[in-house]
C-alpha positions as CSV (number, residue, x, y, z in Angstrom):
1,X,16.4,-0.3,20.4
2,X,16.8,-2.6,23.5
3,X,14.3,-5.1,22.1
4,X,16.2,-5.2,18.8
5,X,19.5,-5.8,20.7
6,X,18.0,-8.5,22.8
7,X,16.2,-10.1,19.8
8,X,19.5,-10.3,17.9
9,X,21.4,-11.7,20.9
10,X,18.9,-14.6,20.8
11,X,18.7,-14.9,17.1
12,X,22.5,-15.2,16.5
13,X,22.5,-18.4,18.6
14,X,20.1,-20.1,16.1
15,X,20.9,-21.8,12.8
16,X,19.8,-18.9,10.7
17,X,22.2,-16.6,8.9
18,X,22.9,-13.7,11.1
19,X,22.4,-11.1,8.4
20,X,18.8,-12.2,7.9
21,X,18.0,-10.3,11.1
22,X,18.8,-7.0,9.3
23,X,17.1,-8.2,6.1
24,X,13.9,-8.8,8.0
25,X,14.1,-5.2,9.4
26,X,14.6,-4.0,5.8
27,X,11.5,-5.8,4.7
28,X,9.5,-4.1,7.5
29,X,10.9,-0.7,6.3
30,X,9.8,-1.5,2.7
31,X,6.2,-2.3,3.7
32,X,5.8,0.2,6.5
33,X,2.9,1.8,4.7
34,X,-0.1,0.4,2.9
35,X,2.2,-0.3,0.0
36,X,5.6,1.1,-1.0
37,X,4.8,1.1,-4.8
38,X,3.8,4.3,-6.4
39,X,0.6,4.4,-8.5
40,X,1.4,6.3,-11.6
41,X,-0.9,8.9,-13.2
42,X,-0.6,6.9,-16.5
43,X,-2.2,4.0,-14.7
44,X,-5.3,6.0,-13.8
45,X,-5.7,7.1,-17.3
46,X,-5.2,3.7,-18.7
47,X,-7.8,1.9,-16.6
48,X,-10.4,4.6,-16.2
49,X,-10.7,5.9,-19.7
50,X,-13.6,3.8,-20.6
51,X,-15.5,3.5,-23.9
52,X,-18.7,5.2,-22.4
53,X,-16.9,7.4,-19.9
54,X,-13.8,9.4,-20.8
55,X,-11.2,10.1,-18.2
56,X,-11.4,13.5,-16.5
57,X,-8.3,15.2,-15.2
58,X,-10.4,16.9,-12.4
59,X,-10.7,13.4,-10.8
60,X,-7.0,13.8,-9.9
61,X,-7.5,17.2,-8.2
62,X,-6.0,17.2,-4.7
63,X,-7.1,18.8,-1.6
64,X,-4.9,21.6,-0.4
65,X,-3.4,20.8,3.0
66,X,-0.6,23.4,2.8
67,X,-2.1,25.3,5.7
68,X,-1.7,22.2,7.9
69,X,2.0,21.8,7.4
70,X,3.3,20.9,10.8
71,X,6.9,21.6,9.8
72,X,6.1,25.2,10.6
73,X,5.6,24.4,14.3
74,X,8.6,22.3,15.2
75,X,9.3,24.4,18.4
76,X,5.9,23.6,19.7
77,X,5.1,20.2,18.2
78,X,7.3,17.3,17.0
79,X,5.2,15.7,14.3
80,X,7.0,12.3,14.9
81,X,6.4,12.5,18.7
82,X,3.5,10.0,18.6
83,X,5.5,7.2,16.9
84,X,5.9,4.2,19.1
85,X,9.2,3.1,17.4
86,X,12.3,4.9,16.1
87,X,12.7,4.9,12.3
88,X,13.9,1.5,11.0
89,X,16.9,3.0,9.4
90,X,18.1,4.2,12.7
91,X,17.4,0.8,14.4
92,X,19.5,-0.9,11.7
93,X,22.3,1.6,12.1
94,X,22.3,1.1,15.9
95,X,22.3,-2.8,15.6
96,X,25.4,-2.6,13.2
97,X,27.3,-0.4,15.6
98,X,26.6,-2.9,18.4
99,X,27.2,-6.0,16.4
100,X,29.9,-5.3,13.7
101,X,29.4,-8.8,12.2
102,X,26.1,-7.5,10.7
103,X,28.0,-5.2,8.3
104,X,28.5,-8.3,6.0
105,X,26.4,-7.8,2.9
106,X,25.0,-10.9,1.4
107,X,23.3,-11.3,-2.0
108,X,19.6,-12.4,-1.9
109,X,19.3,-16.1,-2.5
110,X,17.2,-17.3,-5.4
111,X,13.8,-18.7,-4.1
112,X,13.2,-22.5,-4.7
113,X,10.6,-23.6,-7.1
114,X,8.2,-24.7,-4.3
115,X,8.7,-21.2,-2.5
116,X,7.9,-19.5,-5.9
117,X,4.6,-21.5,-6.2
118,X,3.6,-20.6,-2.6
119,X,4.5,-16.9,-3.2
120,X,2.1,-16.8,-6.2
121,X,-0.6,-18.4,-4.2
122,X,-0.3,-16.0,-1.3
123,X,-0.2,-13.0,-3.8
124,X,-3.4,-14.2,-5.5
125,X,-5.1,-14.2,-2.0
126,X,-4.4,-10.7,-1.2
127,X,-7.5,-9.3,-3.1
128,X,-9.9,-11.8,-1.7
129,X,-8.7,-11.0,1.8
130,X,-9.2,-7.3,1.4
131,X,-12.7,-8.0,-0.1
132,X,-13.8,-10.2,2.8
133,X,-12.5,-7.9,5.4
134,X,-14.5,-5.0,3.6
135,X,-11.3,-3.0,2.8
136,X,-12.7,-2.1,-0.6
137,X,-10.8,1.1,-1.1
138,X,-7.4,-0.6,-0.3
139,X,-8.5,-3.5,-2.6
140,X,-8.9,-1.0,-5.6
141,X,-5.6,0.6,-4.9
142,X,-3.8,-2.8,-4.7
143,X,-5.5,-4.1,-7.8
144,X,-4.3,-1.0,-9.7
145,X,-0.8,-1.6,-8.5
146,X,-0.8,-5.3,-9.6
147,X,-2.2,-4.2,-13.0
148,X,0.5,-1.5,-13.3
149,X,3.1,-4.2,-12.8
150,X,1.5,-6.3,-15.6
151,X,0.3,-9.2,-13.4
152,X,-2.7,-11.3,-14.1
153,X,-4.7,-8.6,-15.9
154,X,-8.0,-10.4,-16.1
155,X,-7.9,-11.5,-12.5
156,X,-7.2,-8.0,-11.1
157,X,-9.6,-6.3,-13.4
158,X,-12.4,-8.6,-12.1
159,X,-11.5,-7.5,-8.6
160,X,-11.7,-3.9,-9.7
161,X,-15.3,-4.5,-10.7
162,X,-16.1,-6.3,-7.4
163,X,-14.6,-3.6,-5.2
164,X,-16.1,-0.7,-7.2
165,X,-19.6,-2.3,-7.0
166,X,-19.2,-2.3,-3.1
167,X,-17.9,1.3,-3.2
168,X,-21.0,2.3,-5.3
169,X,-23.3,0.7,-2.7
170,X,-21.6,2.4,0.1
171,X,-21.7,5.8,-1.7
172,X,-25.3,5.3,-2.4
173,X,-26.1,4.5,1.2
174,X,-24.1,7.3,2.6
175,X,-21.6,5.1,4.5
176,X,-18.6,5.3,2.3
177,X,-16.4,6.3,5.2
178,X,-16.6,2.7,6.4
179,X,-14.8,1.4,3.4
180,X,-12.7,4.2,2.0
181,X,-10.1,6.2,3.9
182,X,-10.1,10.0,4.2
183,X,-7.0,11.8,3.1
184,X,-4.5,12.1,6.1
185,X,-1.3,13.9,4.8
186,X,0.6,13.2,8.0
187,X,0.2,9.4,7.8
188,X,-0.1,8.5,4.2
189,X,2.2,8.3,1.2
190,X,1.8,10.8,-1.6
191,X,0.7,8.0,-3.9
192,X,-2.1,6.8,-1.5
193,X,-3.2,10.4,-0.9
194,X,-3.6,10.9,-4.8
195,X,-5.6,7.7,-4.9
196,X,-8.0,8.7,-2.1
197,X,-8.4,12.2,-3.8
198,X,-9.2,10.3,-7.1
199,X,-11.8,8.1,-5.4
200,X,-13.6,10.9,-3.4
201,X,-13.7,13.0,-6.6
202,X,-15.8,10.5,-8.5
203,X,-19.5,11.0,-8.6
204,X,-22.0,8.3,-7.7
205,X,-22.8,7.7,-11.5
206,X,-19.1,7.6,-12.4
207,X,-18.4,5.0,-9.8
208,X,-21.4,2.9,-11.1
209,X,-20.1,3.1,-14.6
210,X,-16.6,1.9,-13.6
211,X,-18.1,-0.9,-11.6
212,X,-20.4,-2.1,-14.4
213,X,-17.7,-1.9,-17.0
214,X,-15.3,-4.1,-15.1
215,X,-18.0,-6.5,-13.9
216,X,-19.2,-6.9,-17.5
217,X,-15.9,-7.0,-19.4
218,X,-14.3,-9.4,-16.9
219,X,-17.2,-11.6,-16.0
């Protein structure tokens, strides 16, 4: 809270619009997890119901973590006690109380044509970055989100094939934990947990079939 206040005290003396300080915090809140967008069940069924491998509902089965619900132990354990920062919504609320001028709402400005071009280039580099950093699981999750949004279908399907091929190699070599997260209900969104359950439920042959399909059809 002190850092936010000091930061704004410096920021407001610049040539930037003062409300952009709050807008930046809102962006941080939006992307505070791996991705804020929900991956719909229909998306799994659309992209994993293959000609030679029908979609199986059992792939979506979730692990039962109900016995590990920390809400039952509030007196002994605060499940948020390990967070290094307060919730962003509280930080914004505190700033607005201290600096009333931040209450002013401004409409989002339309990006310039040159910015839109740069934005698209940056977006197209997300998957290569995940791939080269060996974040193959997150790469698959992100590819599916882009496909769900109807963006550059051929491009993101090809990345599905590349990432699944790496997941297949890792599963075959018994080191999948290096490239695919385990389910952590305390620190992951429901959507990402569902994705991880789906991935871990796939057999070695099923992973291979998915990899080969997307590498063949999108090559």
